[in-house]
C-alpha positions in Angstrom: 142.7 -76.3 148.2 140.8 -74.2 150.2 138.7 -75.7 153.3 135.5 -74.6 151.0 136.6 -76.4 148.3 138.1 -79.7 149.8 134.6 -80.3 151.7 132.6 -79.9 148.3 135.1 -82.4 147.0 134.1 -84.9 149.7 130.7 -84.2 148.9 131.2 -85.4 145.1 133.3 -88.2 145.7 129.9 -89.3 147.9 127.6 -88.6 145.7 129.5 -90.6 143.4 129.4 -93.9 145.1 125.9 -92.9 146.0 125.0 -93.3 142.2 127.2 -95.9 142.2 125.4 -97.9 145.1 121.8 -96.9 143.0 123.1 -98.7 139.8 123.4 -102.3 141.4 120.7 -104.5 141.2 119.6 -106.8 144.3 121.9 -109.8 142.8 125.0 -107.4 143.1 125.3 -107.8 147.1 129.1 -107.8 147.4 129.1 -104.5 145.3 126.6 -103.2 147.3 129.0 -104.1 150.4 132.1 -102.7 148.6 130.5 -99.5 147.7 128.9 -98.8 151.3 132.2 -99.8 153.0 134.0 -96.4 151.1 130.4 -94.4 151.8 131.0 -95.6 155.7 134.9 -94.1 155.6 134.3 -91.2 153.5 131.5 -90.1 155.6 133.1 -91.1 158.8 136.5 -88.9 158.0 134.2 -86.1 156.3 131.8 -85.6 159.5 134.8 -85.8 162.0 137.0 -83.1 160.1 134.0 -81.3 160.0 133.1 -81.2 163.5 136.5 -81.2 165.1 138.1 -78.5 162.4 135.6 -76.9 159.9 132.5 -76.0 162.4 134.5 -74.5 165.2 136.4 -72.5 162.8 133.2 -71.8 160.8 131.5 -70.3 163.7 134.1 -68.6 165.1 134.3 -66.5 161.8 130.8 -66.3 161.3 128.2 -66.4 164.2 125.4 -66.0 162.7 126.0 -69.5 160.9 126.0 -71.3 164.7 122.3 -72.1 164.4 123.0 -74.0 161.0 126.0 -75.5 162.6 124.1 -76.7 165.6 121.7 -78.2 162.7 124.4 -79.9 160.7 125.8 -81.3 164.0 122.1 -83.1 164.9 122.3 -84.1 161.3 126.0 -86.1 161.6 124.6 -87.7 164.9 122.0 -89.3 162.8 124.1 -90.0 159.9 126.8 -91.7 162.0 124.5 -94.5 163.8 123.4 -95.1 160.6 126.4 -95.8 159.3 127.6 -97.7 162.2 123.9 -100.1 161.6 125.3 -100.5 157.6 128.8 -101.4 159.0 127.3 -104.2 160.6 124.4 -105.3 158.2 124.3 -108.3 155.8 124.1 -106.6 152.1 121.9 -109.2 151.6 119.6 -108.3 154.5 116.2 -107.3 153.0 116.9 -103.6 154.7 120.6 -102.9 153.8 119.0 -101.4 150.3 116.7 -99.4 152.5 118.8 -98.0 155.0 121.3 -97.0 152.4 118.2 -95.2 150.5 117.5 -93.2 153.7 121.1 -92.6 154.5 121.4 -91.1 150.9 118.2 -88.8 151.1 119.5 -87.6 154.6 123.1 -86.9 153.3 121.9 -85.1 150.0 119.9 -82.8 152.1 122.5 -82.0 154.2 125.4 -81.4 151.5 122.5 -78.9 150.0 121.7 -77.0 153.1 125.9 -76.5 153.8 126.7 -75.5 150.3 124.0 -73.5 149.8 122.5 -72.0 153.0 125.3 -71.1 154.9 129.3 -72.1 153.1 128.7 -68.4 151.2 128.3 -67.0 154.4 131.4 -68.6 155.9 133.4 -67.9 152.7 132.6 -64.4 152.8 133.7 -63.9 156.8 137.0 -65.5 156.4 138.4 -65.1 153.2 140.8 -66.7 150.9 144.3 -66.7 152.7 141.8 -68.4 156.0 139.8 -70.9 154.1 143.4 -71.8 152.6 145.2 -72.2 155.9 142.0 -74.3 157.0 141.7 -76.2 154.2 145.5 -77.6 155.1 144.3 -78.1 158.7 141.3 -80.3 157.2 143.4 -82.0 154.5 146.0 -82.5 157.9 143.0 -84.3 160.1 141.7 -86.7 157.4 144.8 -88.3 158.4 144.3 -88.5 162.0 140.2 -89.0 161.7 138.9 -92.3 163.0 137.2 -94.6 160.7 134.5 -96.2 163.4 131.2 -94.0 162.7 130.7 -93.8 166.3 134.1 -92.3 167.6 132.7 -88.9 165.8 131.9 -86.6 168.2 128.4 -85.8 167.2 127.5 -89.9 167.7 127.1 -89.0 171.5 123.8 -88.7 172.8 124.6 -85.5 174.6 
C-alpha cells in the first residue's frame, strides 16, 4: 500500500469514529469514552508517523509543499493538546462533547487540506515506487509510535 493510500485509510478510520461519536446521546457516556479513546490512539499514531516519516519525505520530494507541511504540523500541535485534554476528561463533563466537536472540526479541516491541497503534489513528485516504499515505512512506524498525544513531536511548543 502506498503512503498516501495508507494515510487516507487512517483518515477514513477516524471519520468513522467521529460519525459513531456524533450518533451518541448524553446518556451514553461509557460509549463516548470508548470512542474518544480510540480516536486518541488513532490520531496520536497517525500524527506521529506523519511527522516522523511522511512529512520529511514529502518535503524532500516536493519542496513546494513545505508551507503546507509546516501548517499541518501546527494543526497537529493543536490537535494533540486537545487529545491530551480529552484523555483526562470525564465523559460526563459538560465540556466533553463540545471539546470532541471542536476536535472533529479541526481534524476534518486538516484532512481536507492534506488530501485536496497537497497530497496530489506529493504523489506526482514521488511516484508509485517511492510511495510504496514509504507506505511500508509508515506501516512499520505505527508499531513504534507512542500512544500518548504529548509524545508527538509537534506537542512541543517551539
